[in-house]
All heavy atoms as a GROMACS GRO file, in nm:
protein
  597
    1MET      N    1   0.081  -0.119   0.000
    1MET     CA    2   0.000   0.000  -0.001
    1MET      C    3   0.087   0.124   0.000
    1MET      O    4   0.056   0.222  -0.068
    1MET     CB    5  -0.094  -0.004   0.121
    1MET     CG    6  -0.191   0.114   0.125
    1MET     SD    7  -0.287   0.142  -0.021
    1MET     CE    8  -0.430   0.045   0.010
    2ALA      N    9   0.194   0.126   0.078
    2ALA     CA   10   0.281   0.242   0.080
    2ALA      C   11   0.345   0.262  -0.056
    2ALA      O   12   0.358   0.375  -0.105
    2ALA     CB   13   0.387   0.231   0.185
    3THR      N   14   0.381   0.153  -0.122
    3THR     CA   15   0.438   0.161  -0.258
    3THR      C   16   0.339   0.224  -0.354
    3THR      O   17   0.376   0.308  -0.435
    3THR     CB   18   0.476   0.021  -0.308
    3THR    OG1   19   0.569  -0.037  -0.216
    3THR    CG2   20   0.538   0.028  -0.444
    4TYR      N   21   0.212   0.189  -0.343
    4TYR     CA   22   0.109   0.248  -0.426
    4TYR      C   23   0.097   0.396  -0.402
    4TYR      O   24   0.094   0.477  -0.493
    4TYR     CB   25  -0.026   0.177  -0.400
    4TYR     CG   26  -0.142   0.243  -0.470
    4TYR    CD1   27  -0.169   0.211  -0.604
    4TYR    CD2   28  -0.222   0.335  -0.406
    4TYR    CE1   29  -0.272   0.272  -0.668
    4TYR    CE2   30  -0.330   0.396  -0.472
    4TYR     CZ   31  -0.352   0.363  -0.604
    4TYR     OH   32  -0.455   0.425  -0.669
    5CYS      N   33   0.094   0.436  -0.274
    5CYS     CA   34   0.077   0.577  -0.239
    5CYS      C   35   0.195   0.662  -0.280
    5CYS      O   36   0.179   0.782  -0.304
    5CYS     CB   37   0.054   0.588  -0.088
    5CYS     SG   38  -0.106   0.526  -0.037
    6LEU      N   39   0.312   0.604  -0.283
    6LEU     CA   40   0.430   0.681  -0.318
    6LEU      C   41   0.474   0.658  -0.462
    6LEU      O   42   0.575   0.710  -0.505
    6LEU     CB   43   0.545   0.646  -0.222
    6LEU     CG   44   0.523   0.684  -0.077
    6LEU    CD1   45   0.633   0.630   0.010
    6LEU    CD2   46   0.504   0.831  -0.058
    7GLY      N   47   0.396   0.583  -0.537
    7GLY     CA   48   0.428   0.554  -0.675
    7GLY      C   49   0.373   0.657  -0.771
    7GLY      O   50   0.336   0.768  -0.735
    8ALA      N   51   0.366   0.617  -0.898
    8ALA     CA   52   0.322   0.708  -1.004
    8ALA      C   53   0.176   0.753  -0.981
    8ALA      O   54   0.137   0.857  -1.031
    8ALA     CB   55   0.335   0.636  -1.137
    9GLU      N   56   0.098   0.675  -0.908
    9GLU     CA   57  -0.041   0.710  -0.886
    9GLU      C   58  -0.056   0.837  -0.801
    9GLU      O   59  -0.156   0.906  -0.807
    9GLU     CB   60  -0.114   0.595  -0.815
    9GLU     CG   61  -0.123   0.469  -0.895
    9GLU     CD   62   0.004   0.385  -0.889
    9GLU    OE1   63   0.094   0.419  -0.812
    9GLU    OE2   64   0.010   0.286  -0.961
   10MET      N   65   0.044   0.870  -0.724
   10MET     CA   66   0.042   0.986  -0.635
   10MET      C   67   0.096   1.105  -0.713
   10MET      O   68   0.215   1.136  -0.706
   10MET     CB   69   0.122   0.962  -0.508
   10MET     CG   70   0.104   1.069  -0.408
   10MET     SD   71  -0.063   1.078  -0.346
   10MET     CE   72  -0.036   1.047  -0.176
   11THR      N   73   0.014   1.168  -0.792
   11THR     CA   74   0.061   1.273  -0.887
   11THR      C   75   0.082   1.409  -0.820
   11THR      O   76   0.142   1.496  -0.880
   11THR     CB   77  -0.041   1.288  -1.000
   11THR    OG1   78  -0.170   1.319  -0.941
   11THR    CG2   79  -0.051   1.162  -1.082
   12GLY      N   80   0.039   1.427  -0.696
   12GLY     CA   81   0.053   1.556  -0.630
   12GLY      C   82   0.189   1.581  -0.565
   12GLY      O   83   0.213   1.689  -0.517
   13LEU      N   84   0.275   1.482  -0.567
   13LEU     CA   85   0.405   1.494  -0.500
   13LEU      C   86   0.518   1.485  -0.604
   13LEU      O   87   0.510   1.410  -0.700
   13LEU     CB   88   0.425   1.383  -0.398
   13LEU     CG   89   0.329   1.376  -0.280
   13LEU    CD1   90   0.357   1.253  -0.195
   13LEU    CD2   91   0.332   1.501  -0.199
   14THR      N   92   0.624   1.561  -0.579
   14THR     CA   93   0.744   1.551  -0.661
   14THR      C   94   0.818   1.424  -0.624
   14THR      O   95   0.794   1.366  -0.517
   14THR     CB   96   0.838   1.671  -0.646
   14THR    OG1   97   0.889   1.670  -0.511
   14THR    CG2   98   0.764   1.800  -0.671
   15ASP      N   99   0.912   1.384  -0.707
   15ASP     CA  100   0.996   1.265  -0.674
   15ASP      C  101   1.072   1.287  -0.544
   15ASP      O  102   1.087   1.196  -0.462
   15ASP     CB  103   1.093   1.236  -0.789
   15ASP     CG  104   1.021   1.177  -0.910
   15ASP    OD1  105   0.906   1.128  -0.896
   15ASP    OD2  106   1.080   1.182  -1.019
   16GLU      N  107   1.122   1.409  -0.524
   16GLU     CA  108   1.195   1.440  -0.400
   16GLU      C  109   1.106   1.429  -0.278
   16GLU      O  110   1.147   1.374  -0.176
   16GLU     CB  111   1.254   1.581  -0.412
   16GLU     CG  112   1.350   1.617  -0.298
   16GLU     CD  113   1.414   1.753  -0.320
   16GLU    OE1  114   1.452   1.783  -0.437
   16GLU    OE2  115   1.426   1.824  -0.222
   17GLU      N  116   0.984   1.476  -0.289
   17GLU     CA  117   0.888   1.469  -0.176
   17GLU      C  118   0.853   1.323  -0.147
   17GLU      O  119   0.841   1.284  -0.030
   17GLU     CB  120   0.765   1.547  -0.207
   17GLU     CG  121   0.785   1.698  -0.211
   17GLU     CD  122   0.672   1.776  -0.269
   17GLU    OE1  123   0.592   1.718  -0.350
   17GLU    OE2  124   0.661   1.894  -0.240
   18LYS      N  125   0.839   1.243  -0.253
   18LYS     CA  126   0.811   1.102  -0.233
   18LYS      C  127   0.927   1.029  -0.159
   18LYS      O  128   0.901   0.945  -0.075
   18LYS     CB  129   0.785   1.034  -0.366
   18LYS     CG  130   0.654   1.074  -0.431
   18LYS     CD  131   0.637   1.007  -0.566
   18LYS     CE  132   0.519   1.064  -0.639
   18LYS     NZ  133   0.505   1.005  -0.772
   19LEU      N  134   1.050   1.068  -0.190
   19LEU     CA  135   1.165   1.007  -0.123
   19LEU      C  136   1.164   1.043   0.026
   19LEU      O  137   1.198   0.960   0.112
   19LEU     CB  138   1.295   1.053  -0.185
   19LEU     CG  139   1.326   0.990  -0.322
   19LEU    CD1  140   1.451   1.056  -0.382
   19LEU    CD2  141   1.343   0.842  -0.310
   20VAL      N  142   1.130   1.167   0.061
   20VAL     CA  143   1.122   1.208   0.200
   20VAL      C  144   1.017   1.128   0.273
   20VAL      O  145   1.038   1.072   0.382
   20VAL     CB  146   1.094   1.358   0.213
   20VAL    CG1  147   1.063   1.396   0.356
   20VAL    CG2  148   1.210   1.438   0.160
   21LEU      N  149   0.897   1.116   0.211
   21LEU     CA  150   0.790   1.037   0.274
   21LEU      C  151   0.828   0.891   0.286
   21LEU      O  152   0.790   0.827   0.383
   21LEU     CB  153   0.661   1.055   0.195
   21LEU     CG  154   0.586   1.186   0.214
   21LEU    CD1  155   0.462   1.190   0.126
   21LEU    CD2  156   0.545   1.202   0.361
   22GLN      N  157   0.900   0.839   0.191
   22GLN     CA  158   0.940   0.697   0.195
   22GLN      C  159   1.022   0.668   0.318
   22GLN      O  160   1.014   0.560   0.375
   22GLN     CB  161   1.019   0.665   0.068
   22GLN     CG  162   1.050   0.520   0.049
   22GLN     CD  163   1.116   0.496  -0.083
   22GLN    OE1  164   1.171   0.589  -0.146
   22GLN    NE2  165   1.117   0.373  -0.128
   23ASP      N  166   1.099   0.766   0.365
   23ASP     CA  167   1.182   0.746   0.482
   23ASP      C  168   1.104   0.748   0.615
   23ASP      O  169   1.146   0.692   0.713
   23ASP     CB  170   1.294   0.853   0.491
   23ASP     CG  171   1.400   0.836   0.389
   23ASP    OD1  172   1.418   0.721   0.338
   23ASP    OD2  173   1.470   0.935   0.354
   24ILE      N  174   0.987   0.810   0.614
   24ILE     CA  175   0.914   0.828   0.741
   24ILE      C  176   0.780   0.756   0.743
   24ILE      O  177   0.715   0.754   0.848
   24ILE     CB  178   0.893   0.977   0.775
   24ILE    CG1  179   0.810   1.047   0.662
   24ILE    CG2  180   1.026   1.047   0.795
   24ILE    CD1  181   0.772   1.187   0.695
   25LEU      N  182   0.737   0.696   0.634
   25LEU     CA  183   0.605   0.634   0.624
   25LEU      C  184   0.611   0.484   0.633
   25LEU      O  185   0.696   0.421   0.575
   25LEU     CB  186   0.540   0.674   0.489
   25LEU     CG  187   0.404   0.616   0.460
   25LEU    CD1  188   0.296   0.679   0.548
   25LEU    CD2  189   0.369   0.639   0.313
   26THR      N  190   0.519   0.429   0.712
   26THR     CA  191   0.500   0.283   0.712
   26THR      C  192   0.352   0.256   0.694
   26THR      O  193   0.266   0.334   0.734
   26THR     CB  194   0.547   0.217   0.846
   26THR    OG1  195   0.472   0.271   0.954
   26THR    CG2  196   0.695   0.235   0.868
   27ALA      N  197   0.321   0.144   0.632
   27ALA     CA  198   0.182   0.102   0.612
   27ALA      C  199   0.172  -0.044   0.652
   27ALA      O  200   0.251  -0.127   0.608
   27ALA     CB  201   0.141   0.122   0.468
   28ASN      N  202   0.074  -0.075   0.734
   28ASN     CA  203   0.054  -0.214   0.779
   28ASN      C  204  -0.089  -0.259   0.753
   28ASN      O  205  -0.184  -0.191   0.795
   28ASN     CB  206   0.081  -0.225   0.928
   28ASN     CG  207   0.225  -0.193   0.965
   28ASN    OD1  208   0.312  -0.196   0.878
   28ASN    ND2  209   0.252  -0.164   1.088
   29GLY      N  210  -0.103  -0.373   0.690
   29GLY     CA  211  -0.233  -0.432   0.673
   29GLY      C  212  -0.282  -0.488   0.808
   29GLY      O  213  -0.204  -0.546   0.881
   30ARG      N  214  -0.406  -0.467   0.840
   30ARG     CA  215  -0.458  -0.504   0.974
   30ARG      C  216  -0.560  -0.617   0.970
   30ARG      O  217  -0.606  -0.659   1.074
   30ARG     CB  218  -0.521  -0.380   1.040
   30ARG     CG  219  -0.431  -0.260   1.048
   30ARG     CD  220  -0.306  -0.284   1.122
   30ARG     NE  221  -0.334  -0.313   1.261
   30ARG     CZ  222  -0.244  -0.349   1.348
   30ARG    NH1  223  -0.118  -0.359   1.313
   30ARG    NH2  224  -0.275  -0.379   1.471
   31SER      N  225  -0.596  -0.669   0.854
   31SER     CA  226  -0.708  -0.762   0.848
   31SER      C  227  -0.684  -0.892   0.928
   31SER      O  228  -0.778  -0.942   0.989
   31SER     CB  229  -0.741  -0.794   0.704
   31SER     OG  230  -0.629  -0.857   0.640
   32TYR      N  231  -0.563  -0.947   0.927
   32TYR     CA  232  -0.539  -1.070   0.995
   32TYR      C  233  -0.489  -1.051   1.139
   32TYR      O  234  -0.519  -1.127   1.228
   32TYR     CB  235  -0.441  -1.158   0.920
   32TYR     CG  236  -0.497  -1.206   0.788
   32TYR    CD1  237  -0.456  -1.149   0.668
   32TYR    CD2  238  -0.596  -1.304   0.786
   32TYR    CE1  239  -0.513  -1.193   0.548
   32TYR    CE2  240  -0.652  -1.347   0.667
   32TYR     CZ  241  -0.610  -1.290   0.548
   32TYR     OH  242  -0.666  -1.332   0.431
   33SER      N  243  -0.411  -0.946   1.162
   33SER     CA  244  -0.355  -0.926   1.296
   33SER      C  245  -0.451  -0.857   1.392
   33SER      O  246  -0.435  -0.869   1.512
   33SER     CB  247  -0.226  -0.844   1.286
   33SER     OG  248  -0.251  -0.716   1.235
   34ASP      N  249  -0.553  -0.788   1.338
   34ASP     CA  250  -0.646  -0.716   1.425
   34ASP      C  251  -0.782  -0.714   1.358
   34ASP      O  252  -0.831  -0.613   1.310
   34ASP     CB  253  -0.594  -0.572   1.447
   34ASP     CG  254  -0.675  -0.497   1.550
   34ASP    OD1  255  -0.750  -0.560   1.629
   34ASP    OD2  256  -0.664  -0.372   1.553
   35PRO      N  257  -0.848  -0.832   1.350
   35PRO     CA  258  -0.975  -0.839   1.279
   35PRO      C  259  -1.087  -0.762   1.349
   35PRO      O  260  -1.087  -0.739   1.467
   35PRO     CB  261  -1.007  -0.988   1.278
   35PRO     CG  262  -0.936  -1.044   1.392
   35PRO     CD  263  -0.812  -0.957   1.412
   36VAL      N  264  -1.187  -0.721   1.266
   36VAL     CA  265  -1.309  -0.657   1.318
   36VAL      C  266  -1.418  -0.762   1.322
   36VAL      O  267  -1.438  -0.833   1.223
   36VAL     CB  268  -1.350  -0.537   1.227
   36VAL    CG1  269  -1.482  -0.478   1.272
   36VAL    CG2  270  -1.241  -0.433   1.224
   37TYR      N  271  -1.483  -0.774   1.436
   37TYR     CA  272  -1.586  -0.876   1.450
   37TYR      C  273  -1.725  -0.819   1.431
   37TYR      O  274  -1.751  -0.701   1.456
   37TYR     CB  275  -1.577  -0.941   1.590
   37TYR     CG  276  -1.449  -1.020   1.607
   37TYR    CD1  277  -1.335  -0.963   1.661
   37TYR    CD2  278  -1.444  -1.152   1.565
   37TYR    CE1  279  -1.218  -1.035   1.675
   37TYR    CE2  280  -1.326  -1.227   1.577
   37TYR     CZ  281  -1.214  -1.166   1.633
   37TYR     OH  282  -1.098  -1.238   1.646
   38MET      N  283  -1.818  -0.905   1.389
   38MET     CA  284  -1.956  -0.869   1.374
   38MET      C  285  -2.019  -0.859   1.513
   38MET      O  286  -1.955  -0.889   1.614
   38MET     CB  287  -2.030  -0.971   1.288
   38MET     CG  288  -1.982  -0.970   1.144
   38MET     SD  289  -2.089  -1.073   1.043
   38MET     CE  290  -2.018  -1.043   0.883
   39ALA      N  291  -2.145  -0.819   1.519
   39ALA     CA  292  -2.212  -0.796   1.647
   39ALA      C  293  -2.214  -0.921   1.736
   39ALA      O  294  -2.216  -0.908   1.860
   39ALA     CB  295  -2.356  -0.751   1.621
   40ASP      N  296  -2.205  -1.041   1.678
   40ASP     CA  297  -2.208  -1.162   1.762
   40ASP      C  298  -2.076  -1.183   1.837
   40ASP      O  299  -2.068  -1.268   1.928
   40ASP     CB  300  -2.241  -1.286   1.678
   40ASP     CG  301  -2.136  -1.320   1.572
   40ASP    OD1  302  -2.024  -1.263   1.575
   40ASP    OD2  303  -2.165  -1.407   1.489
   41GLY      N  304  -1.972  -1.106   1.802
   41GLY     CA  305  -1.844  -1.115   1.872
   41GLY      C  306  -1.760  -1.235   1.832
   41GLY      O  307  -1.653  -1.255   1.888
   42VAL      N  308  -1.812  -1.316   1.742
   42VAL     CA  309  -1.740  -1.438   1.702
   42VAL      C  310  -1.701  -1.436   1.553
   42VAL      O  311  -1.590  -1.473   1.517
   42VAL     CB  312  -1.826  -1.564   1.730
   42VAL    CG1  313  -1.760  -1.690   1.684
   42VAL    CG2  314  -1.861  -1.571   1.880
   43THR      N  315  -1.792  -1.392   1.471
   43THR     CA  316  -1.772  -1.394   1.327
   43THR      C  317  -1.689  -1.272   1.284
   43THR      O  318  -1.723  -1.159   1.321
   43THR     CB  319  -1.908  -1.394   1.252
   43THR    OG1  320  -1.988  -1.498   1.304
   43THR    CG2  321  -1.889  -1.409   1.105
   44VAL      N  322  -1.587  -1.296   1.207
   44VAL     CA  323  -1.501  -1.186   1.157
   44VAL      C  324  -1.571  -1.116   1.039
   44VAL      O  325  -1.619  -1.182   0.946
   44VAL     CB  326  -1.364  -1.237   1.112
   44VAL    CG1  327  -1.283  -1.127   1.048
   44VAL    CG2  328  -1.290  -1.297   1.230
   45ASP      N  329  -1.582  -0.985   1.046
   45ASP     CA  330  -1.639  -0.906   0.936
   45ASP      C  331  -1.522  -0.877   0.841
   45ASP      O  332  -1.444  -0.786   0.863
   45ASP     CB  333  -1.696  -0.775   0.991
   45ASP     CG  334  -1.762  -0.692   0.885
   45ASP    OD1  335  -1.729  -0.708   0.766
   45ASP    OD2  336  -1.846  -0.604   0.921
   46MET      N  337  -1.510  -0.957   0.737
   46MET     CA  338  -1.395  -0.946   0.646
   46MET      C  339  -1.391  -0.813   0.570
   46MET      O  340  -1.284  -0.758   0.551
   46MET     CB  341  -1.397  -1.062   0.546
   46MET     CG  342  -1.363  -1.195   0.609
   46MET     SD  343  -1.210  -1.195   0.705
   46MET     CE  344  -1.088  -1.174   0.577
   47ASP      N  345  -1.506  -0.755   0.537
   47ASP     CA  346  -1.505  -0.626   0.468
   47ASP      C  347  -1.454  -0.517   0.560
   47ASP      O  348  -1.371  -0.434   0.521
   47ASP     CB  349  -1.647  -0.591   0.420
   47ASP     CG  350  -1.689  -0.673   0.299
   47ASP    OD1  351  -1.601  -0.725   0.229
   47ASP    OD2  352  -1.810  -0.682   0.276
   48ALA      N  353  -1.497  -0.516   0.682
   48ALA     CA  354  -1.450  -0.412   0.779
   48ALA      C  355  -1.303  -0.437   0.818
   48ALA      O  356  -1.232  -0.344   0.853
   48ALA     CB  357  -1.539  -0.412   0.903
   49SER      N  358  -1.260  -0.563   0.814
   49SER     CA  359  -1.124  -0.597   0.855
   49SER      C  360  -1.020  -0.557   0.748
   49SER      O  361  -0.904  -0.541   0.781
   49SER     CB  362  -1.111  -0.745   0.883
   49SER     OG  363  -1.184  -0.779   0.998
   50ARG      N  364  -1.062  -0.541   0.625
   50ARG     CA  365  -0.968  -0.502   0.517
   50ARG      C  366  -0.936  -0.356   0.529
   50ARG      O  367  -1.007  -0.268   0.480
   50ARG     CB  368  -1.031  -0.532   0.382
   50ARG     CG  369  -1.032  -0.677   0.345
   50ARG     CD  370  -1.082  -0.701   0.202
   50ARG     NE  371  -1.118  -0.838   0.188
   50ARG     CZ  372  -1.241  -0.884   0.188
   50ARG    NH1  373  -1.342  -0.804   0.198
   50ARG    NH2  374  -1.263  -1.013   0.173
   51ARG      N  375  -0.824  -0.327   0.595
   51ARG     CA  376  -0.785  -0.191   0.613
   51ARG      C  377  -0.635  -0.182   0.628
   51ARG      O  378  -0.570  -0.279   0.657
   51ARG     CB  379  -0.854  -0.129   0.734
   51ARG     CG  380  -0.816  -0.194   0.866
   51ARG     CD  381  -0.918  -0.166   0.973
   51ARG     NE  382  -0.876  -0.213   1.101
   51ARG     CZ  383  -0.877  -0.338   1.143
   51ARG    NH1  384  -0.922  -0.435   1.060
   51ARG    NH2  385  -0.837  -0.373   1.261
   52VAL      N  386  -0.582  -0.062   0.611
   52VAL     CA  387  -0.438  -0.036   0.622
   52VAL      C  388  -0.422   0.081   0.719
   52VAL      O  389  -0.495   0.179   0.714
   52VAL     CB  390  -0.380  -0.001   0.486
   52VAL    CG1  391  -0.234   0.038   0.497
   52VAL    CG2  392  -0.391  -0.118   0.391
   53VAL      N  393  -0.322   0.071   0.804
   53VAL     CA  394  -0.289   0.178   0.900
   53VAL      C  395  -0.159   0.242   0.853
   53VAL      O  396  -0.058   0.171   0.835
   53VAL     CB  397  -0.274   0.124   1.043
   53VAL    CG1  398  -0.229   0.233   1.137
   53VAL    CG2  399  -0.406   0.063   1.090
   54PHE      N  400  -0.161   0.372   0.830
   54PHE     CA  401  -0.042   0.445   0.793
   54PHE      C  402   0.016   0.511   0.918
   54PHE      O  403  -0.057   0.570   0.995
   54PHE     CB  404  -0.074   0.554   0.689
   54PHE     CG  405  -0.108   0.497   0.556
   54PHE    CD1  406  -0.239   0.472   0.522
   54PHE    CD2  407  -0.009   0.472   0.464
   54PHE    CE1  408  -0.271   0.420   0.397
   54PHE    CE2  409  -0.040   0.418   0.339
   54PHE     CZ  410  -0.170   0.393   0.306
   55LYS      N  411   0.145   0.502   0.934
   55LYS     CA  412   0.213   0.568   1.046
   55LYS      C  413   0.332   0.645   0.995
   55LYS      O  414   0.398   0.604   0.900
   55LYS     CB  415   0.257   0.465   1.150
   55LYS     CG  416   0.144   0.395   1.219
   55LYS     CD  417   0.196   0.304   1.327
   55LYS     CE  418   0.077   0.236   1.395
   55LYS     NZ  419   0.118   0.150   1.502
   56PHE      N  420   0.358   0.757   1.063
   56PHE     CA  421   0.473   0.838   1.031
   56PHE      C  422   0.572   0.826   1.147
   56PHE      O  423   0.533   0.848   1.260
   56PHE     CB  424   0.432   0.986   1.012
   56PHE     CG  425   0.345   1.006   0.891
   56PHE    CD1  426   0.208   0.998   0.902
   56PHE    CD2  427   0.401   1.028   0.766
   56PHE    CE1  428   0.126   1.013   0.792
   56PHE    CE2  429   0.320   1.043   0.656
   56PHE     CZ  430   0.182   1.036   0.666
   57ARG      N  431   0.696   0.792   1.116
   57ARG     CA  432   0.798   0.769   1.219
   57ARG      C  433   0.871   0.899   1.249
   57ARG      O  434   0.977   0.929   1.197
   57ARG     CB  435   0.900   0.666   1.173
   57ARG     CG  436   0.840   0.531   1.148
   57ARG     CD  437   0.945   0.432   1.102
   57ARG     NE  438   1.016   0.478   0.982
   57ARG     CZ  439   0.998   0.429   0.860
   57ARG    NH1  440   0.912   0.332   0.840
   57ARG    NH2  441   1.065   0.476   0.759
   58MET      N  442   0.813   0.983   1.334
   58MET     CA  443   0.873   1.104   1.378
   58MET      C  444   0.794   1.161   1.494
   58MET      O  445   0.687   1.113   1.524
   58MET     CB  446   0.884   1.206   1.267
   58MET     CG  447   0.751   1.241   1.203
   58MET     SD  448   0.753   1.366   1.071
   58MET     CE  449   0.893   1.327   0.975
   59LYS      N  450   0.852   1.261   1.562
   59LYS     CA  451   0.782   1.325   1.672
   59LYS      C  452   0.667   1.407   1.617
   59LYS      O  453   0.668   1.450   1.504
   59LYS     CB  454   0.878   1.418   1.747
   59LYS     CG  455   0.995   1.346   1.809
   59LYS     CD  456   1.090   1.446   1.871
   59LYS     CE  457   1.215   1.374   1.917
   59LYS     NZ  458   1.322   1.466   1.949
   60ASP      N  459   0.564   1.432   1.701
   60ASP     CA  460   0.447   1.504   1.658
   60ASP      C  461   0.480   1.641   1.594
   60ASP      O  462   0.432   1.674   1.488
   60ASP     CB  463   0.347   1.522   1.771
   60ASP     CG  464   0.276   1.393   1.807
   60ASP    OD1  465   0.280   1.298   1.728
   60ASP    OD2  466   0.220   1.387   1.918
   61SER      N  467   0.562   1.714   1.662
   61SER     CA  468   0.596   1.850   1.614
   61SER      C  469   0.673   1.841   1.483
   61SER      O  470   0.650   1.920   1.390
   61SER     CB  471   0.673   1.928   1.717
   61SER     OG  472   0.795   1.866   1.748
   62GLU      N  473   0.765   1.745   1.473
   62GLU     CA  474   0.839   1.722   1.349
   62GLU      C  475   0.745   1.687   1.236
   62GLU      O  476   0.757   1.735   1.126
   62GLU     CB  477   0.936   1.606   1.370
   62GLU     CG  478   1.079   1.642   1.368
   62GLU     CD  479   1.165   1.517   1.388
   62GLU    OE1  480   1.113   1.406   1.413
   62GLU    OE2  481   1.286   1.532   1.379
   63MET      N  482   0.650   1.597   1.268
   63MET     CA  483   0.557   1.552   1.166
   63MET      C  484   0.472   1.667   1.116
   63MET      O  485   0.455   1.682   0.993
   63MET     CB  486   0.465   1.444   1.220
   63MET     CG  487   0.364   1.392   1.120
   63MET     SD  488   0.257   1.263   1.179
   63MET     CE  489   0.165   1.350   1.304
   64ILE      N  490   0.423   1.748   1.203
   64ILE     CA  491   0.342   1.858   1.160
   64ILE      C  492   0.420   1.954   1.072
   64ILE      O  493   0.369   1.999   0.967
   64ILE     CB  494   0.285   1.935   1.286
   64ILE    CG1  495   0.182   1.843   1.355
   64ILE    CG2  496   0.221   2.066   1.247
   64ILE    CD1  497   0.141   1.891   1.491
   65ASP      N  498   0.542   1.987   1.112
   65ASP     CA  499   0.626   2.075   1.030
   65ASP      C  500   0.656   2.016   0.894
   65ASP      O  501   0.646   2.084   0.792
   65ASP     CB  502   0.757   2.105   1.104
   65ASP     CG  503   0.738   2.191   1.229
   65ASP    OD1  504   0.630   2.250   1.241
   65ASP    OD2  505   0.831   2.194   1.310
   66GLN      N  506   0.693   1.888   0.890
   66GLN     CA  507   0.724   1.824   0.762
   66GLN      C  508   0.604   1.815   0.672
   66GLN      O  509   0.613   1.843   0.552
   66GLN     CB  510   0.782   1.681   0.788
   66GLN     CG  511   0.922   1.679   0.836
   66GLN     CD  512   1.023   1.707   0.726
   66GLN    OE1  513   0.992   1.700   0.608
   66GLN    NE2  514   1.145   1.738   0.765
   67MET      N  515   0.492   1.770   0.725
   67MET     CA  516   0.371   1.756   0.643
   67MET      C  517   0.323   1.892   0.590
   67MET      O  518   0.283   1.904   0.475
   67MET     CB  519   0.259   1.686   0.722
   67MET     CG  520   0.288   1.539   0.753
   67MET     SD  521   0.328   1.440   0.605
   67MET     CE  522   0.168   1.441   0.523
   68SER      N  523   0.331   1.994   0.675
   68SER     CA  524   0.294   2.130   0.632
   68SER      C  525   0.384   2.176   0.518
   68SER      O  526   0.339   2.232   0.420
   68SER     CB  527   0.304   2.227   0.749
   68SER     OG  528   0.207   2.199   0.844
   69ALA      N  529   0.515   2.151   0.534
   69ALA     CA  530   0.610   2.190   0.433
   69ALA      C  531   0.583   2.120   0.300
   69ALA      O  532   0.586   2.178   0.192
   69ALA     CB  533   0.753   2.168   0.478
   70ILE      N  534   0.557   1.990   0.310
   70ILE     CA  535   0.529   1.911   0.187
   70ILE      C  536   0.402   1.959   0.120
   70ILE      O  537   0.398   1.978  -0.004
   70ILE     CB  538   0.522   1.760   0.222
   70ILE    CG1  539   0.661   1.710   0.255
   70ILE    CG2  540   0.463   1.681   0.106
   70ILE    CD1  541   0.666   1.572   0.313
   71LEU      N  542   0.299   1.978   0.199
   71LEU     CA  543   0.171   2.025   0.142
   71LEU      C  544   0.181   2.164   0.082
   71LEU      O  545   0.113   2.196  -0.014
   71LEU     CB  546   0.060   2.019   0.248
   71LEU     CG  547   0.024   1.878   0.293
   71LEU    CD1  548  -0.072   1.882   0.412
   71LEU    CD2  549  -0.037   1.799   0.176
   72GLU      N  550   0.267   2.246   0.136
   72GLU     CA  551   0.290   2.381   0.083
   72GLU      C  552   0.391   2.381  -0.029
   72GLU      O  553   0.416   2.485  -0.092
   72GLU     CB  554   0.337   2.474   0.194
   72GLU     CG  555   0.231   2.500   0.300
   72GLU     CD  556   0.286   2.574   0.420
   72GLU    OE1  557   0.405   2.618   0.417
   72GLU    OE2  558   0.214   2.586   0.521
   73GLY      N  559   0.458   2.269  -0.055
   73GLY     CA  560   0.556   2.259  -0.159
   73GLY      C  561   0.690   2.320  -0.123
   73GLY      O  562   0.770   2.357  -0.205
   74GLN      N  563   0.713   2.332   0.009
   74GLN     CA  564   0.840   2.388   0.057
   74GLN      C  565   0.910   2.291   0.148
   74GLN      O  566   0.919   2.312   0.267
   74GLN     CB  567   0.814   2.518   0.137
   74GLN     CG  568   0.736   2.619   0.060
   74GLN     CD  569   0.693   2.733   0.155
   74GLN    OE1  570   0.717   2.730   0.274
   74GLN    NE2  571   0.629   2.830   0.097
   75GLN      N  572   0.962   2.184   0.096
   75GLN     CA  573   1.021   2.079   0.175
   75GLN      C  574   1.138   2.134   0.261
   75GLN      O  575   1.222   2.206   0.211
   75GLN     CB  576   1.074   1.970   0.086
   75GLN     CG  577   1.139   1.861   0.162
   75GLN     CD  578   1.195   1.757   0.070
   75GLN    OE1  579   1.156   1.744  -0.042
   75GLN    NE2  580   1.292   1.682   0.117
   76GLU      N  581   1.136   2.099   0.389
   76GLU     CA  582   1.242   2.138   0.480
   76GLU      C  583   1.345   2.027   0.492
   76GLU      O  584   1.311   1.912   0.485
   76GLU     CB  585   1.187   2.170   0.620
   76GLU     CG  586   1.096   2.290   0.620
   76GLU     CD  587   1.040   2.317   0.760
   76GLU    OE1  588   1.080   2.247   0.855
   76GLU    OE2  589   0.955   2.407   0.770
   77ASP      N  590   1.469   2.059   0.514
   77ASP     CA  591   1.575   1.958   0.534
   77ASP      C  592   1.600   1.936   0.679
   77ASP      O  593   1.589   2.013   0.761
   77ASP     CB  594   1.701   1.995   0.462
   77ASP     CG  595   1.683   1.991   0.309
   77ASP    OD1  596   1.605   1.908   0.260
   77ASP    OD2  597   1.746   2.073   0.243
   0.00000   0.00000   0.00000
């Protein structure tokens, strides 16, 4: 999923911005490791379980500054 998001399909980012995100972004599929159950508490809701969690590996303040810079097109080093 991270490869998809940082690939050619993500047309709003420059190649340099994609490289920066590649260093700080992780994506984990959650369907098998953390399933969502139906109301009965036993049956796995496969549609609801198909999801991906994106995480950024940095401090909150760092993340806010970096994401703001990327969204504004002014990448910080």
